[in-house]
N, C-alpha and C positions, 0 to 999 in steps of 0.2 A: 263231724262236721253238724251241727244244728238242722233242722228242717229249713228254718227261715233262713239260715245263710246261706245255706244254700241256692233254695229262691230266689235269694236276692244274686248268684252269680250268674246267675243262669237270666237274673232278666237283663242284666248285667251286661252279660255275652251278646246277646238277642239285639239289645240299643244298638250294640255297638260294630256290629257285626250288617248292623237298618242299615246306617248311618248316611247318607247321602246314596244309597242306592248299592255299597261298597259289600255287596252279600261274595262270599265265600266264589264265586266265577267274577265279584269286578274286582279286587283288589289289588296292587299296585305288582304280589307277586305271581300275578296272573294272565300279563300281558300277553299278548297273542304272535310267537314270531314275527310271521308278515308282517301284525301290527305295526310290532315294532321297529324292525325292519326301513319299513316306510315310515313313518315318524322320525326314525335319526337321521335319514335321506332329508325330510323335506327342514327338519329345523340348517337345513344346510344353505335353504333355496327360499331366498327373500322375497315378500312379494312388490311385484312390482305394477305403478297406476298407467292401465292401457282407455282410459277416458275421468274426468272428473265425476269424485265416488264409487271407482267400481279398478279393486288392486285384485292381481292377476296370479294364477303360478301351474308351470307345466312342468314335470321334470316327469323320468320313468326312473326307479329304482336299481335296484342292481337284480332285482327277479324276476324283473317287465315290468311291474307293474306300473302303470300310464295312469297318472291323476291330470287333473284340468279343473284346477278352483279359482272362485268367484268369492272377489269380500267386498260386498254390497254395502252402501249407503247408503239407508233405508230414505232420508228426507228430500237423497237430492234426484228419484225416480217416483211412476205409477207403476203400481204391480196391477197385473190383471190373467187372467185365466182366460183363455181362450179354445175352444171347443174345434172341432175341424170341421173347412169348409167344401171337401169331398166326404163323401157320406162313406168309403172304404178309406179314412185313412191320409191325415198330411204328412209330411219332413214339419221337423222342429222348428227348419231352415223357413219350411214355405209357411209358420205360423209364422217369425218372428218379423220377416221381412211382409208379409200381406199386414199386420202389424205395426209397423214402422218402428218394432223397436232397438232398443241398445243390446237388447237380448234375449232368449228363448230358448229354455227347456222343457222337455217333456215329463208332462204330470202324473192325475192317478194311473191305475188300473184300466184298463175293459177288456169285454169281448168282441169275439163275432157273431151277426146275427144267421141266419139260414141265405139270405142274400148277401152277407158277406157283407154290410154295414160295421162301423165298428162303433161300439155301445158303452157308453160308458159305468162299471161297477164300482162299485164303494160312491157315498153321495159327490156332487158334483152340482152346485149352489152357485150359478153368477146373475151379479144384480136381481138381489132376489129371485130367481129364478131354478124350481130345481129339473132335474134331467135326472135324478136318478135318487135310488134308496136307497140308506143310512145301515152302515153294518150298526146292528144292535152294539154289539160285543167286543168286538175285532178294530187294530190299525186304530188312528188318531185322527184328529183334519190340522187341515194348516189352513190357516184364518187371515183373512185382510180385511178391516174393520175400520175404518176411519184416519188410514191413514198408518196403521200399526199390523204386523203381520206377531202372531201367537200361533206358538203348539202345544194342541193335548190330546194326550188320550179319550178314546171313546167312550171307554166303561167308565161309567159314576160320570158321563158328564151328559147334560139333556145337551140335543139337536143346535150347534150356532147360527143364530142369527146372524150374519151379513155381509157385507157386500158380495166378498166372494168366498164362497168354504169347497177346499179340496181334501177328500178324504183317501187315507193310502197306510198304507203299514210297512214293516212295524213303526211305533214310533224304540227313536234307540234310547236316546236322552229326555225325559219329562222336568218342568219347566225346575226350574232349581238345583240344575244340575245331576240327575237323580239317573242311576243308570238302569235303566227300563228291559235290556235283555234276557231272557233269562235261557234260549237256549241254539243252540249252535249247530248246524248240518252241517258244515266244513265246505260247502261247497261254492267253489272262486268263480264269480257270476263278474259281469258289468253290473255298474253302480250309478245311481241319483239319489243322491243325499243333501237335504238341507237344513240349513240350520240356522240359530238366532246366538251372536257368540257372548261372551261379558260384557262387548261393550256393546254390546243391540246391534250389529254389524248379521247383514241377511246372509248366510257365505249358500254356495251348489259348491258342490262337489265328484264331479263324474268320472266315477274309475274308469276308464278308458277300455285298458286294456289290459288284458296279466290278468282281472278279479281280483275278490278277494272275497271273504263272504261274510253278509249279517253282522257275524256277531264280530269281525274283525273289522267290518266298513265303519260299524259301528262307534266299536272302539277309540277311532282314529276319531271321531270328532270331539271325544271329552275332552280330556284338561292333558300337560307336557307332565303334571306331577304323578299321573297314573299312565303314562305315559302314552297317550293319545296326542291332536298336535292343535285341533283347532279350536279347544276350550268353549265349544257348545252348552249355553243353558240348556238351550235344548234342540231335538234335533227328532229327525222323519227320514223315511225312509222313502223316495216316489218307485213311479214302473222300474223293473230292469232288466238287467239281458241285451235280448235287441230293443225293448223301446229306449235304453237312456244313448237319449243325446242330447246336446250341446249346440248353442249358434248364440256368432259374440259377430253385430256390423265391423262387416271389413276386417275379419282378423279368423281368418282361417286357421290358423295354428293353431288357435285358441276355441276355433271347434272340432266338434263331432259327429259326422250323419247318422251314428246308429246301421240296426241294421231291420228295421220294420217303418213303416210310416202307423202314427199313434193317435189316440182321438181327441185328446187335450193335450195342452204344452200352458209351462206358468211365463207370462210376458212381460218382462223390464222396461218399460219405455222414460226420458226425462220429461221430467213435472214443465 
């Protein structure tokens, strides 16, 4: 084989590997077993409308993984990011009720100050007021601008100028459906994940029992053709573990308290 032919073949291989973000760790033959089990289970559990513009699933897979998922039509609602009103943090349900919301779930990361107060980590911007510094390279942005919602990697992009910006990590799927995860610690935990799906719906998934690793949970947000379920065009993880919590007004069956109060929450209110 001539050197030029070899170089062309290598180039074709690299292009195929990079296509749509499906690296060696991201093709259909590499589906994490626990993700595949949950995904197959979900295919037999239809979304049910719980409010105009909101459909929900709550299910328990055979491995004990319990999740609550909401599929929300953005045109029906106003989205907000709300800080704690108690310096030591609030439960998501408290924030949701205080904001007269229909839905609330935990947002970004936080730390605890010497006074015991919860302080945001990563960029938190509400109505053009910046409450914390942005990570320069890690994670990504959940952006609410003029009624539109988007997810953007931190690296290579300027800090967004928008009504509301919540920085979290990691980005699971980049816009266009490109798989963004490149590591797997394989530690199953409770997770809160959000995405914009291929039809423009906003989806929030709270894995509230059993747990999945970030790699497994991220894969679940992908399309069914590669063993995922939620068909996300882009997706990002919120704070997880004890922070994972979700509240749906008048629906305790679709709500989960979590293990700790949080510094901020995403709220969804009727227009």
